[in-house]
C-alpha beads as a LAMMPS data file, in Angstrom:
LAMMPS data file: protein, C-alpha beads

110 atoms
109 bonds

1 atom types
1 bond types

-500.0 500.0 xlo xhi
-500.0 500.0 ylo yhi
-500.0 500.0 zlo zhi

Masses

1 110.0

Atoms # bond

1 1 1 -153.553 242.027 172.468
2 1 1 -155.682 238.891 172.360
3 1 1 -157.441 239.896 175.580
4 1 1 -158.361 243.316 174.230
5 1 1 -159.806 241.901 171.007
6 1 1 -161.815 239.381 173.043
7 1 1 -163.266 242.185 175.171
8 1 1 -164.147 244.183 172.052
9 1 1 -165.845 241.118 170.538
10 1 1 -167.894 240.558 173.703
11 1 1 -168.991 244.215 173.861
12 1 1 -170.006 244.124 170.195
13 1 1 -171.915 240.879 170.683
14 1 1 -173.789 242.100 173.748
15 1 1 -174.289 245.634 172.549
16 1 1 -172.702 248.612 174.193
17 1 1 -174.810 250.327 176.855
18 1 1 -176.451 253.530 175.700
19 1 1 -176.587 256.614 177.856
20 1 1 -179.820 258.239 178.876
21 1 1 -180.125 261.534 177.057
22 1 1 -179.706 264.587 179.233
23 1 1 -183.081 265.858 178.035
24 1 1 -184.933 262.605 178.799
25 1 1 -188.301 263.067 180.456
26 1 1 -188.107 261.542 183.949
27 1 1 -191.057 260.220 185.889
28 1 1 -191.435 258.117 189.041
29 1 1 -193.911 255.333 189.732
30 1 1 -194.251 254.160 193.341
31 1 1 -195.289 250.617 194.200
32 1 1 -197.058 250.598 197.563
33 1 1 -199.555 248.052 198.904
34 1 1 -199.139 246.155 195.613
35 1 1 -200.490 249.105 193.603
36 1 1 -198.899 251.635 191.263
37 1 1 -199.074 255.274 192.335
38 1 1 -199.989 257.005 190.130
39 1 1 -201.666 254.380 187.998
40 1 1 -201.774 256.698 184.975
41 1 1 -198.792 258.702 183.790
42 1 1 -198.757 261.240 180.965
43 1 1 -195.485 261.637 179.097
44 1 1 -194.466 263.534 175.977
45 1 1 -194.555 261.511 172.764
46 1 1 -191.360 261.469 170.732
47 1 1 -189.016 262.014 173.679
48 1 1 -186.750 259.548 175.442
49 1 1 -188.044 258.567 178.887
50 1 1 -186.395 257.702 182.172
51 1 1 -188.840 255.727 184.287
52 1 1 -187.931 255.246 187.946
53 1 1 -189.788 252.447 189.720
54 1 1 -189.749 252.944 193.520
55 1 1 -190.889 249.723 195.187
56 1 1 -191.854 250.673 198.737
57 1 1 -193.285 247.223 199.479
58 1 1 -191.167 244.678 201.349
59 1 1 -191.694 242.110 198.575
60 1 1 -190.331 242.168 195.017
61 1 1 -192.491 243.147 192.057
62 1 1 -192.013 242.628 188.337
63 1 1 -192.827 245.686 186.261
64 1 1 -194.085 244.306 182.959
65 1 1 -195.449 245.881 179.800
66 1 1 -196.043 243.865 176.660
67 1 1 -196.553 247.053 174.579
68 1 1 -193.239 248.501 175.754
69 1 1 -191.450 245.127 175.733
70 1 1 -190.246 245.577 179.309
71 1 1 -189.867 243.085 182.132
72 1 1 -187.969 244.323 185.175
73 1 1 -187.926 242.794 188.655
74 1 1 -187.650 245.437 191.360
75 1 1 -186.643 243.996 194.751
76 1 1 -188.588 245.075 197.825
77 1 1 -187.663 248.452 199.310
78 1 1 -185.548 249.443 196.310
79 1 1 -185.626 251.392 193.056
80 1 1 -184.959 250.549 189.430
81 1 1 -184.482 252.815 186.437
82 1 1 -185.795 251.904 182.999
83 1 1 -184.826 253.763 179.844
84 1 1 -187.544 253.925 177.194
85 1 1 -186.930 255.061 173.647
86 1 1 -189.227 257.793 172.264
87 1 1 -192.817 256.575 171.991
88 1 1 -195.507 257.274 169.431
89 1 1 -198.658 258.891 170.823
90 1 1 -200.900 256.309 172.469
91 1 1 -201.555 254.233 175.588
92 1 1 -199.095 251.688 176.937
93 1 1 -200.397 249.424 179.689
94 1 1 -198.253 247.886 182.433
95 1 1 -198.803 245.497 185.342
96 1 1 -197.058 244.195 188.402
97 1 1 -196.660 240.591 187.293
98 1 1 -196.559 239.295 190.876
99 1 1 -199.795 241.139 191.817
100 1 1 -201.719 241.542 188.557
101 1 1 -205.094 241.883 190.281
102 1 1 -204.108 245.133 192.001
103 1 1 -200.943 246.430 190.304
104 1 1 -202.180 247.878 187.005
105 1 1 -201.463 251.093 185.197
106 1 1 -200.909 252.869 181.934
107 1 1 -198.507 255.304 180.416
108 1 1 -200.105 257.822 178.013
109 1 1 -197.795 259.395 175.438
110 1 1 -199.226 262.602 173.964

Bonds

1 1 1 2
2 1 2 3
3 1 3 4
4 1 4 5
5 1 5 6
6 1 6 7
7 1 7 8
8 1 8 9
9 1 9 10
10 1 10 11
11 1 11 12
12 1 12 13
13 1 13 14
14 1 14 15
15 1 15 16
16 1 16 17
17 1 17 18
18 1 18 19
19 1 19 20
20 1 20 21
21 1 21 22
22 1 22 23
23 1 23 24
24 1 24 25
25 1 25 26
26 1 26 27
27 1 27 28
28 1 28 29
29 1 29 30
30 1 30 31
31 1 31 32
32 1 32 33
33 1 33 34
34 1 34 35
35 1 35 36
36 1 36 37
37 1 37 38
38 1 38 39
39 1 39 40
40 1 40 41
41 1 41 42
42 1 42 43
43 1 43 44
44 1 44 45
45 1 45 46
46 1 46 47
47 1 47 48
48 1 48 49
49 1 49 50
50 1 50 51
51 1 51 52
52 1 52 53
53 1 53 54
54 1 54 55
55 1 55 56
56 1 56 57
57 1 57 58
58 1 58 59
59 1 59 60
60 1 60 61
61 1 61 62
62 1 62 63
63 1 63 64
64 1 64 65
65 1 65 66
66 1 66 67
67 1 67 68
68 1 68 69
69 1 69 70
70 1 70 71
71 1 71 72
72 1 72 73
73 1 73 74
74 1 74 75
75 1 75 76
76 1 76 77
77 1 77 78
78 1 78 79
79 1 79 80
80 1 80 81
81 1 81 82
82 1 82 83
83 1 83 84
84 1 84 85
85 1 85 86
86 1 86 87
87 1 87 88
88 1 88 89
89 1 89 90
90 1 90 91
91 1 91 92
92 1 92 93
93 1 93 94
94 1 94 95
95 1 95 96
96 1 96 97
97 1 97 98
98 1 98 99
99 1 99 100
100 1 100 101
101 1 101 102
102 1 102 103
103 1 103 104
104 1 104 105
105 1 105 106
106 1 106 107
107 1 107 108
108 1 108 109
109 1 109 110
């Protein structure tokens, strides 16, 4: 019984993972040649988002957005999924931290 209560305490401390809503708006951003494609994405405001980052470069990239409070390293030749809570209408900029001169983009919630 002690083990079970310890597990419950750890889950409560760390926060239980939340599922991505079935009606989440999904969009894909490709990283290729150290650039985001597309570099501007329009998404619906007020709806949960599922953002798939497809890094087609051989090197890792860090997807970072201060507005969205996201930092996610995506290894080379791999994908990562980021769940984003519903956004208010507006522009949310992001960069590839490892290649900020070329990897820039924005997400527009409308």
